[in-house]
N, C-alpha and C positions, 0 to 999 in steps of 0.2 A: 334507470340504473339497475344493473344486475346485482343480486345478492350472492354472498359467498358464505359457506359454512365455516366454522372454526377449523375443520379438517382441511378444507380447500386452502384456506389462508396459510395454515401451517405448512402444507406441501409446497405452496408457492414460495414462501420464505425459505424453506429448506432447499428448494431447487436452486435459488439464487445463492444462498450461503454455500452450498456444496460446490457450485461453480467457482466461487471466489477461493475456496479452500484449495481446489485443484490448481488454479492458474497462479494465484498470488501467494498463498501460504506455502504450498508445496513446490509449485513450479518456479517461483521466484525466491521467496525468503528461506526455503530450506537450504539454500546456498550458504546462508550466514552461519548456522550451527555446524554445517558440514565443512566449512572452510578450514578450521584448525586441523581436522582430521586429514583433509586432502593435502594440506601443507606438510603435515607430518609424514605422509606417504610420498612426499616429494613429487607429486603429480605436476605441480607448477610452483612458482615462487609467489611471495606475497604481492609483489608488484604486478605480476601477471594476474593474480586473483583480483586485484583492483580493476584491471582492464577488463576482465571477464564480467565483473559487475557493471561496468560502464556500458559495455556492449548490450547487456541485458536491459539496462535502463533506456538505452537508445531505442532498442526494439519496442519497449513499452510505449515510448512516446510516439513512434511511428504507427504502432497498432492502434493506439487511442485515436489518433487523427484519421487513420483508415476507417475506424468504426463510424465516423461521422458520415461517410458515404454509404454506409450499410444500415442507416437508421430507419429506412422504410420497412413496414411489416413484412413485405414479400422477401426482401433481401435478408432481413434479420433472421427469419425462420430457417434460412439455409446457412448463413454465415456463422451464427452463434454456436450450433452444435458442432460444425466442422472445426471451428477454431478451438473449441473446448476439447474435443477428442485429439486434435493435432497437438495441443499443448501437453496432454498426458503422454502421447507417444514420443514427443521430444524429450520429456523428462526421462522416459525409459531409455531412449537412445544415448543419453549421457552416461548411462551405466555401462556402455560398451565402448566408450571413447576415452583413450588415454593419451591422445595427441592434442597439444595446446591449440593449434590453429583450427582444426575441425570443431573443437569445443567452443571457440569463439563464435563460429557460425551457428552452432546449436543454441548457445545462450542468446544470440541475436534473434533467431527464429522463435525461441521460447518467449522472449519479451514481446514480439509482434503479436503472437497469438494471445498472450496475456492481456495486452492492451485492448484488443478487440473484445474479448470476453468481459473485461472489467468495466467497460463502458456499456456494452449491450445488455448483459445479464441484469444488472440492477435497474437499467432503464426499462426493460421489459417487465420486471416484477413491479416496479413503481407504477407504470401505466396500468397494469392489470389491477393493482390494488386501488388506484385512483378511480377507475371505472366502477369499482364496488364500494366507493366512499370509505376506503381504509388506508389512504395514503399516509396517515400518521404512523402507521406501523412499518413503513418502508425502511427506516433506519436499522431495524432489527436484522436486516439481511447481512449487515457487517459484523454481527456477532460471530458468524461462521468463520470469517477471516481471522478474528482474534483467537478463537478456539483452535483454528488450523495452525497458528503460530506455535502453540504448545505441542500439537501433534508433530510438527516438523522438527522441533527440538528433540522430542523423544525418539523419532525415527532416525535421527542423526546419531544420537548418543547410545541408545540401548544396544544396537548391534555393532558398536564401534570395534570391539575386540576381535570379531571374527570376520570382518570384511576389510577389503583393502582397495585403495585407489578408486577407479570409477564404479566398482561394485557397490560403493556406499550409496549410490543413487537407487539401487534395487528396492529397498524397503519403501522409499518415497514413491517410486513408480507403482509398486504393488498396491498402495492405497489410492493413488491418483487415477489409475485406469478404471477400476470399477466405479469409483465415485463420479468420474466424468461421464460414464455411460448412464448411470442413474440420473444424474443431473440433466443431461441432454434430453432424456426421455421425459422427465417431469417438466422441463421448460417448454418442450414441444406441445404440451397439453394446455399451456396458458394462451388462450385465444382472446384476441383484442377485438373490441367493437370498432366499427368504422366511425370516425368522428362525424357528428352531425353539424350541418351548417357550413358555410364557407366564409365566415367573417375574416377580415384582414387583421392580422396581428401587428400592433404598433411596435416599431423598433426605434430605440434610441441609440445614441453612441455608446459603444461598449466601454470605452475608456473616457470617463468624464471626471470632474473634480471630486465627486463623491467616491467613485469606485476605484480610481487609479491607485490611491494609497493601499487599498486592500489587495490589489493585484501585486503590487510591489512587495507587500508583506508576505504574500503567499509564495513568491519566488524564494525569499529567504527561508521560509519554512521547509521547502523541498530540499534545499541544500543543507539545512541545519540538522534535520532528523536522519538523513540517509547515512551519515557516517557511523553513528552508533548502531543503526539497524542493519548495517552491512558488516561491521567489524567488531561488534561487541564481544563475542566469544574469543576472537583472535586478540583483542585488546586484553582480555582477562588472562589469556595465555602469556602475553608479553609482560604483564605486571605481577602475576601471582606465581608462587612456586608450583612445580609440577605436581599434579594430583589434587590440587585445591578444588573444593566442591564448586566454586563459582566459575570455573573454566567452562563447565557445561551448564551449571545452574543459573548463570546470569541470564541466558536466553529464556529459560523457563520463567524466571521472575519478571522479565520484561513482557513476555506473552501473557502472564497472569494479570499484570497491571493493565495491559491493553484491554483484556477481556472485561475486567471489572470497571474500567473507566468510561466505556462508551455510554452506558445509560446515565452515569453520573454527570458527565459533561453536557449531555443533552438536557438533563433536568436543570442543571445550573444555568445554562444559557436561557432557558425559559424563565427562570426565577429572577436573575439579575441582569439579563440582557446578553445577547450573543457577543457584542463587542467587549464588554467587561470580562466575560468568561474567556474570550479569546486572548485577551491580554494576560490573563492568569496562566493559560497554557504555555504561552511563549516565555514568560518569566520562569516558570518551573522547568520548562524544557531546556532553556539556556543554562540554568543551574545544573541540570542533569548532565548536559554535554560537557560542562566545565569541571564536573566532579573528578574525573580521572586525572585532570591536570592539577587540581587543588589538593586532592587527597589520593595520591597514587597508592594502589593496593586494594584490599578487599572493600573498604568503605567506599572508595571512589567508584569502583566497578558496580557495586550494588546500588548506590545512589543513581548512577547513570541508567542502569537497567530499569529501576522503578520510575524515575522521573521522566525519562524519555518514553519508555513504554507506556506509561500512564497518561501521556499528554498528546502524543502525535496524532492519534485518531480524533481526539477532541478538537485539535487545531483544524483538521480537515473538515469535520462535521460542521463546526461553527462557522468556518470561512464560507462553506458552500451555502449555508442558510442565510448568513448575512449578505452574501453577494446577491442572492435572489431577492432580497428585500430592496437592494439598491437598483437592480436591473430585473424587474419582474417579468419583462416581456422578451427576454433574449433567447430563452430555450437552449437549443444545442450550441448556439454561438458562445454562450456563457461557459458551458461545459468545455468546449474546445479550447477557449482561452485559458481556463484554469488548469486543464490537463497539460497544455503546452508549457505553461510557466512552471508548474510543479514537476512535470516530467523532465523538462530541460535542466532544471536546477538539480534534480536527482542525478542526472547524467554527469553533471560537472563535479559532484562530490567525490566519487571514487576515482575519477580521472585526476583531479587535483591531488588527492591522497597518493595516487601512484606516482605522480610527478615528484611530490615531496619525498616519498620513499626512495625514488631513483636518485635524488640529490643527496641522499645520506641521512635524511631525517627519520624520526621514529613515528610509529603509528599513533602513539599517545599525543605527540605534538600536533599532528594533523587535526585533532579534535578542536584546536583553537579556531580553525576555519568554521566549524559548525557553530561554535559559540558566537562568533561575529555575525554569522548569517541569521541566527535566531534573535540577536539583539537588533539587527536590522529589521526583522519582522515585527518586533515589539514596538520600535519607534514608528514604523509606518502604520501599524494598527492603531496607535494612539492618534494618528492624523485622520483616521477613518471615522465618518459620522456614525453615531448610533442610530439604530432603527427600532421603532417600537411596534411595527405591525409584522405579523408572521408571514413567512413565505415558505412554500413547499420546495423540496429539493432533496437530492441525495448526495452524499459525499463520495469522493473517489480518491484513494491514496495513490 
């Protein structure tokens, strides 16, 4: 086994974190705090904004599945930096696009490149750490994504008064491009050893009586969290008077809760068991999604931001770890199934919200769909058997 210095470990984790900031926090979720400003500029309607989100999530699903064909070391070394740089360039291109139909194409392509990077970058870092007996540190790569959510909110709101329309993407791209270059360079320096031996890996059925309830729960999780994480600032704008601090502040509270919650849920899962901790995330998350319906106004918006922001990454992390205890020999097949379920459910959320808005409903009312999905996840997680032995793995939102 190779040894790695603390500096090398830090740079490996930073490289993966930076990649996730570029493609997921900036390329994908910057759309959420930007949405109220773009709607105010009349660049598109709220219904069209929901469709833009859906196309981006469709791209993410396609990109994640594409990444499974690029999983070999030789393909990964070429595909990962190309997808990372392409994602940053697509973010920049949105800054010059004021037509709805081309913007749909850009959001789709952005999602595809995001999916490729979000699967391959953590996988590369995990494998590099595992070969140096440091796999237990791999979850820290997701702290970058949580910090990036806060950065995305600031980049959307700080220059809001002097930018207009597609120009609002310029500050996001100004951070994404150099960060993508730095991350691509650092990731290229992570060299993997060739596996020794040619043992055959045993495969069991992916969907069996133990794992199927967990997969069904995860589908509900994807649908439940995506409505608040797509429309939270827009919801605040709908429920609160103009100029209220939570119109922009709700996203920052959500991002801060996400950042602080990752190590907490990881530790709680170790202490009380991943299944019990997972049940707690879904219960709190469903309450958070219901808060704008039960308490319209500042209290409901803030509760939604804190409870959803502080639990959705915990749900992902705990599900991945629990799934790997149930299916310890599945490898990429397990990741593919989880990505497909979560990504497909995410795709359905904004699309269904758009249909509801088109039928004359309100954005607040559409959150009832998220509540139902999270309660579905809670019930199916209850049917999942608990596991007492640890399993390695990395989460993927």
